[in-house]
DONUSE-462516 format. One line per 2 residues: number of its first residue (from 1); for each residue x, y, z of N, C-alpha, C, O. Coordinates in nm, 3 decimals. Example, Ala and Ser with C-alpha at 12.3 -4.5 7.8 and 13.67 -1.06 7.14 Angstrom:
! residues 2
1> 1.319/-0.569/0.780/1.230/-0.450/0.780/1.320/-0.330/0.780/1.424/-0.332/0.846 ~ 1.285/-0.225/0.708/1.367/-0.106/0.714/1.290/0.003/0.787/1.341/0.114/0.804 .
This chain:
! residues 172
1> 11.113/11.651/12.146/10.983/11.588/12.156/10.876/11.698/12.159/10.886/11.796/12.233 ~ 10.775/11.679/12.076/10.662/11.772/12.071/10.534/11.693/12.086/10.513/11.592/12.019 .
3> 10.448/11.739/12.176/10.312/11.685/12.192/10.217/11.803/12.186/10.226/11.896/12.266 ~ 10.126/11.798/12.089/10.034/11.910/12.071/9.905/11.861/12.007/9.895/11.745/11.966 .
5> 9.809/11.949/12.001/9.684/11.920/11.931/9.670/12.025/11.822/9.674/12.145/11.849 ~ 9.652/11.979/11.698/9.637/12.070/11.585/9.505/12.038/11.515/9.487/11.928/11.463 .
7> 9.414/12.134/11.515/9.282/12.120/11.454/9.211/11.993/11.503/9.151/11.920/11.424 ~ 9.219/11.970/11.634/9.148/11.860/11.698/9.219/11.726/11.692/9.165/11.627/11.741 .
9> 9.336/11.720/11.634/9.409/11.594/11.621/9.530/11.594/11.713/9.616/11.682/11.702 ~ 9.540/11.497/11.804/9.659/11.490/11.889/9.780/11.443/11.807/9.774/11.342/11.737 .
11> 9.889/11.518/11.817/10.010/11.490/11.739/10.128/11.475/11.834/10.142/11.551/11.931 ~ 10.213/11.376/11.805/10.338/11.358/11.880/10.452/11.345/11.779/10.441/11.273/11.680 .
13> 10.560/11.414/11.805/10.684/11.400/11.729/10.788/11.359/11.831/10.828/11.440/11.915 ~ 10.834/11.233/11.826/10.923/11.178/11.927/11.057/11.142/11.866/11.065/11.107/11.748 .
15> 11.163/11.149/11.945/11.295/11.107/11.900/11.301/10.954/11.894/11.240/10.885/11.975 ~ 11.376/10.904/11.796/11.398/10.760/11.785/11.521/10.726/11.869/11.626/10.788/11.855 .
17> 11.507/10.628/11.956/11.615/10.592/12.048/11.738/10.547/11.970/11.730/10.458/11.886 ~ 11.852/10.608/11.999/11.978/10.571/11.936/12.002/10.635/11.801/12.108/10.616/11.741 .
19> 11.905/10.711/11.750/11.920/10.777/11.620/11.878/10.923/11.635/11.760/10.955/11.618 ~ 11.972/11.011/11.667/11.938/11.148/11.704/11.874/11.232/11.593/11.808/11.332/11.622 .
21> 11.891/11.195/11.467/11.835/11.274/11.359/11.706/11.216/11.303/11.657/11.263/11.201 ~ 11.651/11.114/11.368/11.527/11.055/11.320/11.415/11.076/11.421/11.439/11.083/11.542 .
23> 11.291/11.086/11.370/11.174/11.111/11.454/11.067/11.008/11.426/11.054/10.958/11.314 ~ 10.990/10.978/11.527/10.872/10.893/11.514/10.752/10.985/11.514/10.731/11.062/11.608 .
25> 10.671/10.978/11.407/10.557/11.068/11.391/10.428/10.993/11.422/10.400/10.889/11.364 ~ 10.348/11.049/11.515/10.226/10.984/11.561/10.111/11.084/11.555/10.124/11.197/11.602 .
27> 9.998/11.041/11.496/9.877/11.123/11.491/9.760/11.038/11.538/9.741/10.926/11.490 ~ 9.682/11.089/11.631/9.567/11.016/11.688/9.607/10.877/11.738/9.529/10.783/11.726 .
29> 9.727/10.865/11.793/9.772/10.737/11.847/9.821/10.638/11.741/9.855/10.525/11.775 ~ 9.825/10.679/11.615/9.868/10.592/11.506/10.005/10.637/11.457/10.022/10.752/11.416 .
31> 10.104/10.546/11.461/10.238/10.581/11.413/10.237/10.588/11.261/10.212/10.488/11.193 ~ 10.265/10.706/11.208/10.267/10.726/11.064/10.406/10.696/11.009/10.420/10.645/10.898 .
33> 10.510/10.729/11.086/10.646/10.708/11.040/10.733/10.673/11.160/10.720/10.732/11.267 ~ 10.823/10.575/11.143/10.909/10.533/11.253/11.051/10.588/11.243/11.125/10.588/11.342 .
35> 11.091/10.636/11.124/11.227/10.686/11.108/11.234/10.807/11.019/11.318/10.813/10.929 ~ 11.147/10.905/11.043/11.144/11.026/10.961/11.266/11.110/10.994/11.295/11.133/11.111 .
37> 11.338/11.156/10.893/11.460/11.234/10.916/11.429/11.382/10.920/11.371/11.437/10.827 ~ 11.468/11.446/11.028/11.446/11.589/11.044/11.434/11.624/11.191/11.447/11.538/11.278 .
39> 11.409/11.751/11.216/11.395/11.799/11.353/11.249/11.785/11.398/11.161/11.754/11.318 ~ 11.227/11.809/11.525/11.091/11.805/11.579/11.002/11.909/11.510/10.888/11.880/11.475 .
41> 11.055/12.028/11.492/10.978/12.136/11.430/10.942/12.103/11.286/10.832/12.135/11.240 ~ 11.034/12.038/11.213/11.006/11.998/11.075/10.898/11.891/11.071/10.814/11.891/10.981 .
43> 10.901/11.800/11.167/10.798/11.696/11.174/10.660/11.756/11.199/10.563/11.715/11.136 ~ 10.652/11.851/11.291/10.525/11.917/11.319/10.478/11.998/11.198/10.359/11.999/11.167 .
45> 10.570/12.064/11.130/10.535/12.140/11.010/10.482/12.047/10.901/10.389/12.083/10.829 ~ 10.539/11.928/10.888/10.491/11.830/10.790/10.348/11.789/10.820/10.264/11.785/10.730 .
47> 10.319/11.759/10.948/10.182/11.724/10.987/10.085/11.839/10.954/9.979/11.815/10.897 ~ 10.123/11.961/10.988/10.036/12.076/10.962/10.010/12.093/10.813/9.898/12.124/10.772 .
49> 10.112/12.072/10.731/10.096/12.083/10.587/9.998/11.978/10.534/9.912/12.010/10.452 ~ 10.008/11.855/10.580/9.919/11.748/10.535/9.776/11.777/10.582/9.682/11.765/10.504 .
51> 9.759/11.813/10.709/9.625/11.839/10.764/9.559/11.957/10.693/9.441/11.949/10.658 ~ 9.632/12.064/10.672/9.577/12.179/10.600/9.541/12.141/10.457/9.439/12.187/10.405 .
53> 9.622/12.059/10.393/9.593/12.014/10.258/9.469/11.928/10.251/9.389/11.941/10.158 ~ 9.452/11.840/10.348/9.333/11.755/10.354/9.208/11.842/10.367/9.110/11.822/10.294 .
55> 9.210/11.938/10.459/9.093/12.022/10.482/9.064/12.117/10.366/8.947/12.145/10.338 ~ 9.166/12.165/10.300/9.142/12.256/10.188/9.099/12.183/10.062/9.052/12.246/9.967 .
57> 9.115/12.051/10.058/9.075/11.972/9.942/8.949/11.890/9.966/8.926/11.791/9.896 ~ 8.867/11.928/10.062/8.736/11.867/10.079/8.716/11.787/10.205/8.602/11.765/10.245 .
59> 8.821/11.742/10.270/8.806/11.667/10.394/8.776/11.520/10.370/8.798/11.467/10.262 ~ 8.725/11.455/10.474/8.703/11.310/10.472/8.611/11.269/10.359/8.505/11.329/10.337 .
61> 8.652/11.166/10.286/8.571/11.112/10.177/8.593/11.182/10.045/8.583/11.119/9.940 ~ 8.621/11.311/10.048/8.636/11.389/9.925/8.782/11.403/9.886/8.814/11.409/9.767 .
63> 8.871/11.408/9.984/9.012/11.434/9.957/9.074/11.326/9.867/9.174/11.354/9.800 ~ 9.018/11.207/9.863/9.073/11.098/9.781/9.065/11.129/9.633/9.137/11.069/9.554 .
65> 8.979/11.222/9.593/8.967/11.257/9.451/9.048/11.380/9.415/9.052/11.420/9.298 ~ 9.113/11.442/9.513/9.193/11.561/9.489/9.312/11.527/9.400/9.369/11.418/9.411 .
67> 9.350/11.618/9.316/9.463/11.589/9.228/9.595/11.586/9.305/9.692/11.526/9.258 ~ 9.602/11.649/9.420/9.724/11.649/9.499/9.732/11.530/9.594/9.841/11.482/9.624 .
69> 9.619/11.482/9.640/9.617/11.373/9.738/9.543/11.252/9.682/9.484/11.177/9.759 ~ 9.545/11.229/9.551/9.462/11.128/9.486/9.479/10.991/9.552/9.588/10.934/9.551 .
71> 9.370/10.940/9.609/9.371/10.808/9.670/9.440/10.797/9.804/9.451/10.688/9.859 ~ 9.486/10.908/9.858/9.558/10.905/9.985/9.474/10.966/10.097/9.372/11.030/10.073 .
73> 9.519/10.944/10.217/9.462/11.005/10.336/9.314/10.972/10.355/9.234/11.058/10.393 ~ 9.279/10.846/10.328/9.142/10.801/10.354/9.132/10.735/10.490/9.021/10.707/10.536 .
75> 9.244/10.709/10.556/9.244/10.643/10.687/9.191/10.737/10.795/9.215/10.857/10.792 ~ 9.118/10.679/10.891/9.055/10.763/10.995/9.151/10.839/11.086/9.112/10.941/11.143 .
77> 9.275/10.793/11.102/9.364/10.861/11.196/9.405/11.001/11.149/9.460/11.077/11.229 ~ 9.380/11.037/11.025/9.414/11.170/10.976/9.308/11.275/11.013/9.328/11.394/10.986 .
79> 9.198/11.234/11.073/9.086/11.325/11.097/9.058/11.341/11.246/9.100/11.259/11.327 ~ 8.987/11.446/11.279/8.952/11.475/11.418/8.862/11.364/11.472/8.763/11.330/11.408 .
81> 8.896/11.307/11.588/8.814/11.199/11.643/8.670/11.246/11.671/8.650/11.354/11.725 ~ 8.573/11.164/11.634/8.433/11.195/11.659/8.371/11.287/11.556/8.252/11.319/11.567 .
83> 8.446/11.332/11.457/8.392/11.423/11.356/8.372/11.355/11.222/8.331/11.419/11.125 ~ 8.400/11.223/11.216/8.389/11.149/11.090/8.315/11.018/11.114/8.299/10.974/11.228 .
85> 8.272/10.955/11.004/8.223/10.817/11.008/8.328/10.730/10.939/8.411/10.779/10.863 ~ 8.323/10.601/10.967/8.415/10.507/10.905/8.333/10.402/10.832/8.250/10.335/10.892 .
87> 8.356/10.389/10.702/8.279/10.293/10.624/8.336/10.152/10.640/8.443/10.137/10.699 ~ 8.270/10.048/10.589/8.320/9.912/10.606/8.456/9.886/10.542/8.522/9.789/10.579 .
89> 8.500/9.970/10.449/8.635/9.957/10.394/8.740/10.015/10.489/8.860/10.001/10.464 ~ 8.696/10.079/10.597/8.789/10.139/10.692/8.831/10.279/10.653/8.929/10.331/10.707 .
91> 8.759/10.342/10.561/8.792/10.477/10.517/8.706/10.580/10.588/8.590/10.555/10.622 ~ 8.764/10.697/10.610/8.694/10.807/10.676/8.600/10.875/10.576/8.635/10.896/10.460 .
93> 8.481/10.911/10.625/8.385/10.986/10.544/8.324/11.095/10.631/8.333/11.089/10.754 ~ 8.264/11.193/10.569/8.186/11.290/10.645/8.070/11.214/10.709/8.026/11.114/10.652 .
95> 8.018/11.256/10.824/7.906/11.184/10.885/7.790/11.170/10.787/7.733/11.269/10.740 ~ 7.756/11.045/10.757/7.649/11.016/10.662/7.693/11.025/10.517/7.610/11.008/10.428 .
97> 7.821/11.049/10.491/7.869/11.068/10.355/7.934/10.945/10.295/7.926/10.835/10.351 ~ 7.998/10.965/10.182/8.064/10.858/10.108/8.212/10.885/10.095/8.257/10.999/10.103 .
99> 8.288/10.778/10.075/8.428/10.790/10.037/8.434/10.776/9.886/8.375/10.683/9.830 ~ 8.503/10.865/9.820/8.507/10.866/9.675/8.637/10.810/9.618/8.670/10.837/9.503 .
101> 8.711/10.732/9.697/8.833/10.673/9.644/8.797/10.561/9.546/8.682/10.516/9.542 ~ 8.894/10.516/9.467/8.868/10.412/9.368/8.817/10.283/9.430/8.727/10.220/9.374 .
103> 8.871/10.243/9.541/8.830/10.118/9.604/8.683/10.122/9.645/8.609/10.026/9.624 ~ 8.641/10.233/9.704/8.503/10.242/9.752/8.403/10.262/9.638/8.289/10.217/9.649 .
105> 8.442/10.329/9.531/8.347/10.355/9.424/8.339/10.242/9.323/8.244/10.237/9.244 ~ 8.435/10.151/9.322/8.430/10.042/9.224/8.383/9.911/9.285/8.357/9.816/9.212 .
107> 8.372/9.903/9.417/8.327/9.780/9.480/8.175/9.777/9.486/8.108/9.867/9.436 ~ 8.123/9.674/9.547/7.979/9.655/9.560/7.913/9.778/9.621/7.962/9.832/9.720 .
109> 7.804/9.823/9.561/7.737/9.944/9.607/7.669/9.928/9.743/7.622/10.027/9.799 ~ 7.663/9.807/9.797/7.604/9.791/9.930/7.689/9.859/10.037/7.642/9.881/10.148 .
111> 7.815/9.891/10.004/7.899/9.965/10.098/7.839/10.101/10.128/7.866/10.160/10.233 ~ 7.757/10.154/10.034/7.710/10.290/10.046/7.579/10.304/10.121/7.528/10.416/10.133 .
113> 7.523/10.196/10.171/7.400/10.213/10.248/7.433/10.294/10.373/7.542/10.280/10.429 ~ 7.341/10.379/10.418/7.371/10.468/10.531/7.400/10.390/10.659/7.345/10.282/10.683 .
115> 7.488/10.446/10.740/7.518/10.385/10.870/7.397/10.403/10.962/7.328/10.505/10.954 ~ 7.372/10.306/11.049/7.265/10.325/11.148/7.299/10.440/11.242/7.416/10.474/11.261 .
117> 7.196/10.499/11.300/7.218/10.612/11.390/7.303/10.575/11.511/7.378/10.658/11.563 ~ 7.290/10.450/11.556/7.362/10.411/11.678/7.494/10.339/11.648/7.548/10.273/11.737 .
119> 7.548/10.350/11.526/7.676/10.287/11.494/7.786/10.349/11.580/7.778/10.466/11.619 ~ 7.886/10.270/11.609/7.997/10.312/11.695/8.065/10.438/11.640/8.070/10.459/11.519 .
121> 8.115/10.520/11.730/8.185/10.642/11.692/8.313/10.609/11.614/8.354/10.687/11.528 ~ 8.376/10.495/11.643/8.506/10.462/11.586/8.502/10.361/11.473/8.606/10.334/11.412 .
123> 8.388/10.304/11.443/8.377/10.207/11.333/8.233/10.207/11.282/8.155/10.294/11.319 ~ 8.197/10.111/11.198/8.065/10.110/11.137/7.968/10.014/11.204/7.856/9.998/11.156 .
125> 8.006/9.951/11.315/7.924/9.847/11.375/7.826/9.903/11.479/7.853/10.003/11.545 ~ 7.711/9.834/11.490/7.611/9.869/11.591/7.652/9.809/11.725/7.743/9.726/11.730 .
127> 7.587/9.848/11.834/7.626/9.795/11.966/7.616/9.642/11.973/7.702/9.578/12.033 ~ 7.513/9.583/11.912/7.498/9.438/11.919/7.606/9.365/11.842/7.662/9.267/11.891 .
129> 7.637/9.411/11.721/7.740/9.343/11.642/7.879/9.373/11.696/7.973/9.298/11.671 ~ 7.893/9.482/11.770/8.021/9.519/11.828/8.066/9.418/11.933/8.186/9.395/11.951 .
131> 7.970/9.359/12.003/8.003/9.263/12.108/8.071/9.138/12.052/8.151/9.076/12.121 ~ 8.039/9.102/11.928/8.092/8.980/11.868/8.214/9.004/11.780/8.261/8.912/11.715 .
133> 8.264/9.125/11.778/8.376/9.158/11.691/8.508/9.125/11.761/8.531/9.164/11.875 ~ 8.592/9.052/11.691/8.722/9.015/11.745/8.832/9.062/11.652/8.922/8.985/11.619 .
135> 8.827/9.186/11.609/8.929/9.242/11.523/9.049/9.279/11.610/9.046/9.379/11.681 ~ 9.153/9.197/11.604/9.267/9.218/11.692/9.353/9.338/11.651/9.432/9.388/11.731 .
137> 9.337/9.385/11.527/9.416/9.499/11.483/9.355/9.632/11.527/9.425/9.733/11.532 ~ 9.226/9.633/11.557/9.158/9.759/11.590/9.064/9.737/11.708/8.943/9.756/11.696 .
139> 9.118/9.697/11.820/9.034/9.669/11.935/8.993/9.798/12.004/9.075/9.886/12.030 ~ 8.865/9.809/12.031/8.811/9.922/12.106/8.671/9.884/12.152/8.606/9.797/12.094 .
141> 8.626/9.950/12.257/8.492/9.924/12.305/8.395/10.018/12.234/8.435/10.119/12.176 ~ 8.266/9.983/12.238/8.164/10.064/12.172/8.156/10.201/12.236/8.157/10.214/12.359 .
143> 8.149/10.304/12.153/8.130/10.441/12.201/8.015/10.503/12.124/8.005/10.489/12.002 ~ 7.928/10.572/12.196/7.813/10.636/12.132/7.862/10.740/12.031/7.964/10.805/12.054 .
145> 7.789/10.755/11.920/7.830/10.856/11.821/7.811/10.998/11.875/7.729/11.022/11.963 ~ 7.887/11.091/11.819/7.875/11.231/11.859/7.748/11.290/11.796/7.687/11.228/11.708 .
147> 7.710/11.409/11.841/7.592/11.475/11.784/7.613/11.505/11.635/7.519/11.493/11.556 ~ 7.734/11.543/11.598/7.763/11.571/11.457/7.746/11.444/11.373/7.690/11.450/11.264 .
149> 7.795/11.331/11.423/7.779/11.205/11.350/7.632/11.167/11.338/7.587/11.128/11.230 ~ 7.557/11.177/11.447/7.416/11.141/11.445/7.338/11.229/11.348/7.254/11.180/11.272 .
151> 7.366/11.360/11.349/7.297/11.453/11.258/7.328/11.418/11.113/7.237/11.413/11.030 ~ 7.455/11.396/11.081/7.493/11.362/10.944/7.433/11.229/10.899/7.391/11.216/10.784 .
153> 7.429/11.132/10.988/7.371/11.002/10.955/7.221/11.014/10.930/7.168/10.950/10.840 ~ 7.153/11.096/11.011/7.009/11.113/10.993/6.980/11.179/10.858/6.886/11.138/10.789 .
155> 7.058/11.279/10.821/7.041/11.342/10.689/7.061/11.240/10.578/6.986/11.239/10.480 ~ 7.163/11.155/10.593/7.190/11.053/10.491/7.077/10.951/10.481/7.039/10.911/10.372 .
157> 7.023/10.910/10.596/6.912/10.813/10.597/6.789/10.874/10.531/6.723/10.808/10.451 ~ 6.758/11.000/10.563/6.642/11.067/10.501/6.659/11.078/10.350/6.565/11.054/10.275 .
159> 6.779/11.115/10.306/6.805/11.126/10.163/6.793/10.989/10.096/6.736/10.978/9.987 ~ 6.847/10.886/10.159/6.841/10.750/10.106/6.696/10.703/10.092/6.660/10.641/9.992 .
161> 6.614/10.734/10.192/6.472/10.695/10.186/6.400/10.768/10.074/6.317/10.710/10.004 ~ 6.431/10.897/10.056/6.368/10.973/9.946/6.407/10.916/9.810/6.323/10.906/9.721 .
163> 6.534/10.878/9.795/6.582/10.828/9.666/6.536/10.686/9.636/6.524/10.648/9.520 ~ 6.511/10.607/9.741/6.475/10.466/9.719/6.329/10.438/9.741/6.286/10.324/9.727 .
165> 6.250/10.540/9.777/6.107/10.515/9.799/6.039/10.486/9.665/6.073/10.546/9.563 ~ 5.945/10.396/9.668/5.875/10.357/9.547/5.731/10.397/9.561/5.661/10.350/9.651 .
167> 5.686/10.481/9.473/5.549/10.529/9.476/5.473/10.468/9.358/5.514/10.485/9.243 ~ 5.363/10.396/9.385/5.288/10.328/9.282/5.226/10.425/9.182/5.210/10.390/9.065 .
169> 5.189/10.546/9.226/5.129/10.644/9.138/5.230/10.691/9.032/5.193/10.717/8.918 ~ 5.358/10.702/9.072/5.459/10.744/8.977/5.488/10.636/8.874/5.522/10.668/8.760 .
171> 5.475/10.509/8.913/5.504/10.399/8.822/5.399/10.387/8.712/5.429/10.337/8.604 ~ 5.277/10.431/8.739/5.168/10.415/8.640/5.171/10.517/8.530/5.086/10.515/8.442 .
Protein backbone atom coordinates (compact mmCIF):
# COMPACT_ATOMS: atom_id res chain seq x y z
CA UNK A 1 0.00 0.00 0.00
CA UNK A 2 1.29 3.43 -0.98
CA UNK A 3 -0.22 6.78 -0.02
CA UNK A 4 1.57 9.84 -1.31
CA UNK A 5 1.13 13.23 -2.92
CA UNK A 6 2.69 13.77 -6.34
CA UNK A 7 2.64 17.27 -7.85
CA UNK A 8 -0.27 18.27 -5.61
CA UNK A 9 -2.40 15.19 -6.31
CA UNK A 10 -3.12 12.70 -3.52
CA UNK A 11 -2.44 9.16 -4.80
CA UNK A 12 -3.24 5.79 -3.24
CA UNK A 13 -2.17 2.38 -4.52
CA UNK A 14 -4.03 -0.25 -2.48
CA UNK A 15 -4.08 -4.05 -2.54
CA UNK A 16 -7.26 -5.73 -3.76
CA UNK A 17 -8.67 -8.01 -1.07
CA UNK A 18 -8.19 -11.68 -1.96
CA UNK A 19 -6.12 -10.92 -5.08
CA UNK A 20 -2.47 -10.40 -4.08
CA UNK A 21 -1.25 -9.36 -7.54
CA UNK A 22 -3.91 -6.73 -8.20
CA UNK A 23 -4.04 -3.10 -7.07
CA UNK A 24 -6.72 -0.48 -6.74
CA UNK A 25 -5.49 2.86 -8.09
CA UNK A 26 -6.97 6.07 -6.63
CA UNK A 27 -6.16 9.70 -7.49
CA UNK A 28 -7.84 12.67 -5.76
CA UNK A 29 -10.31 10.25 -4.16
CA UNK A 30 -11.41 8.87 -7.55
CA UNK A 31 -10.84 5.16 -8.25
CA UNK A 32 -9.20 4.94 -11.67
CA UNK A 33 -8.70 1.17 -11.67
CA UNK A 34 -10.08 -1.61 -9.45
CA UNK A 35 -7.96 -4.54 -10.64
CA UNK A 36 -4.68 -3.21 -12.03
CA UNK A 37 -2.08 -5.98 -12.21
CA UNK A 38 1.34 -5.16 -10.81
CA UNK A 39 3.16 -4.12 -7.67
CA UNK A 40 2.59 -0.99 -5.61
CA UNK A 41 5.73 0.61 -7.03
CA UNK A 42 4.59 -0.10 -10.61
CA UNK A 43 1.22 1.48 -9.87
CA UNK A 44 2.84 4.62 -8.51
CA UNK A 45 5.21 4.75 -11.50
CA UNK A 46 2.19 4.51 -13.84
CA UNK A 47 0.52 7.47 -12.10
CA UNK A 48 3.74 9.51 -12.31
CA UNK A 49 4.10 8.73 -16.01
CA UNK A 50 0.52 9.86 -16.76
CA UNK A 51 0.80 13.03 -14.63
CA UNK A 52 4.14 14.00 -16.17
CA UNK A 53 2.71 13.37 -19.63
CA UNK A 54 -0.33 15.54 -18.93
CA UNK A 55 1.81 18.43 -17.70
CA UNK A 56 4.35 18.19 -20.52
CA UNK A 57 1.55 18.22 -23.12
CA UNK A 58 -0.13 21.45 -22.00
CA UNK A 59 -2.13 20.58 -18.90
CA UNK A 60 -5.85 21.02 -18.32
CA UNK A 61 -7.88 21.80 -21.41
CA UNK A 62 -4.93 21.52 -23.78
CA UNK A 63 -3.85 17.91 -23.21
CA UNK A 64 -6.97 16.63 -25.06
CA UNK A 65 -5.43 17.77 -28.35
CA UNK A 66 -2.07 16.10 -27.72
CA UNK A 67 -1.20 13.35 -30.15
CA UNK A 68 -0.29 11.04 -27.25
CA UNK A 69 -3.31 11.74 -25.05
CA UNK A 70 -5.86 12.70 -27.74
CA UNK A 71 -9.26 13.14 -26.09
CA UNK A 72 -8.13 11.63 -22.80
CA UNK A 73 -7.48 12.95 -19.31
CA UNK A 74 -10.05 15.74 -19.41
CA UNK A 75 -11.58 14.65 -16.09
CA UNK A 76 -10.88 16.88 -13.09
CA UNK A 77 -9.48 14.12 -10.85
CA UNK A 78 -6.25 14.06 -12.90
CA UNK A 79 -5.34 17.61 -11.84
CA UNK A 80 -4.26 19.37 -8.67
CA UNK A 81 -7.32 20.37 -6.61
CA UNK A 82 -8.02 24.11 -6.69
CA UNK A 83 -5.70 24.74 -9.65
CA UNK A 84 -8.28 24.16 -12.41
CA UNK A 85 -11.78 25.16 -13.46
CA UNK A 86 -14.46 22.68 -14.48
CA UNK A 87 -16.66 23.49 -17.45
CA UNK A 88 -20.33 22.41 -17.74
CA UNK A 89 -19.24 19.28 -19.65
CA UNK A 90 -17.33 18.25 -16.51
CA UNK A 91 -13.92 18.71 -18.13
CA UNK A 92 -10.92 20.34 -16.48
CA UNK A 93 -9.62 23.61 -17.92
CA UNK A 94 -7.02 26.15 -16.91
CA UNK A 95 -8.66 28.86 -14.74
CA UNK A 96 -10.64 30.96 -17.18
CA UNK A 97 -9.61 28.73 -20.10
CA UNK A 98 -11.22 26.31 -22.52
CA UNK A 99 -11.23 22.57 -23.02
CA UNK A 100 -10.17 21.73 -26.55
CA UNK A 101 -11.50 18.17 -26.74
CA UNK A 102 -13.88 17.22 -29.57
CA UNK A 103 -16.95 17.21 -27.34
CA UNK A 104 -16.36 20.72 -26.02
CA UNK A 105 -15.36 22.28 -29.35
CA UNK A 106 -18.20 20.80 -31.41
CA UNK A 107 -21.08 21.50 -29.02
CA UNK A 108 -22.95 24.75 -28.49
CA UNK A 109 -20.54 27.66 -28.06
CA UNK A 110 -22.43 28.87 -24.98
CA UNK A 111 -20.29 26.37 -23.05
CA UNK A 112 -17.39 28.76 -23.57
CA UNK A 113 -18.78 31.79 -21.77
CA UNK A 114 -16.46 32.67 -18.87
CA UNK A 115 -17.18 31.27 -15.43
CA UNK A 116 -18.35 33.79 -12.84
CA UNK A 117 -15.71 34.89 -10.34
CA UNK A 118 -17.59 33.28 -7.46
CA UNK A 119 -18.17 29.88 -9.15
CA UNK A 120 -17.47 26.88 -6.93
CA UNK A 121 -13.91 25.60 -6.72
CA UNK A 122 -15.07 22.08 -7.65
CA UNK A 123 -17.68 22.76 -10.34
CA UNK A 124 -19.08 25.55 -12.54
CA UNK A 125 -22.02 26.61 -10.35
CA UNK A 126 -22.45 29.85 -8.38
CA UNK A 127 -23.33 29.77 -4.66
CA UNK A 128 -27.04 30.38 -5.34
CA UNK A 129 -27.42 27.69 -7.98
CA UNK A 130 -25.30 25.33 -5.89
CA UNK A 131 -27.99 25.21 -3.21
CA UNK A 132 -30.50 23.72 -5.65
CA UNK A 133 -28.17 21.13 -7.17
CA UNK A 134 -29.01 17.51 -6.47
CA UNK A 135 -26.32 15.75 -8.48
CA UNK A 136 -26.05 12.48 -6.59
CA UNK A 137 -22.93 11.40 -8.48
CA UNK A 138 -20.87 14.44 -7.47
CA UNK A 139 -22.13 15.69 -4.14
CA UNK A 140 -20.10 18.42 -2.48
CA UNK A 141 -20.73 21.67 -0.69
CA UNK A 142 -19.85 25.06 -2.17
CA UNK A 143 -16.22 26.07 -1.76
CA UNK A 144 -14.81 29.49 -2.57
CA UNK A 145 -12.46 29.54 -5.57
CA UNK A 146 -8.72 29.77 -5.03
CA UNK A 147 -6.76 32.93 -5.86
CA UNK A 148 -5.38 31.24 -8.97
CA UNK A 149 -8.90 30.39 -10.17
CA UNK A 150 -10.20 33.90 -9.48
CA UNK A 151 -7.24 35.51 -11.29
CA UNK A 152 -7.65 33.25 -14.34
CA UNK A 153 -11.41 33.83 -14.44
CA UNK A 154 -10.95 37.61 -14.25
CA UNK A 155 -8.50 37.53 -17.17
CA UNK A 156 -10.99 35.45 -19.16
CA UNK A 157 -13.88 37.82 -18.36
CA UNK A 158 -11.80 40.87 -19.39
CA UNK A 159 -10.78 39.18 -22.65
CA UNK A 160 -14.39 38.14 -23.33
CA UNK A 161 -15.60 41.72 -22.78
CA UNK A 162 -12.93 43.09 -25.13
CA UNK A 163 -13.86 40.59 -27.85
CA UNK A 164 -17.62 41.03 -27.53
CA UNK A 165 -17.82 44.78 -26.94
CA UNK A 166 -19.65 46.65 -29.66
CA UNK A 167 -18.48 50.11 -30.50
CA UNK A 168 -20.82 52.22 -32.68
CA UNK A 169 -17.91 54.26 -34.09
CA UNK A 170 -16.29 51.10 -35.45
CA UNK A 171 -19.52 49.98 -37.10
CA UNK A 172 -19.86 53.21 -39.11
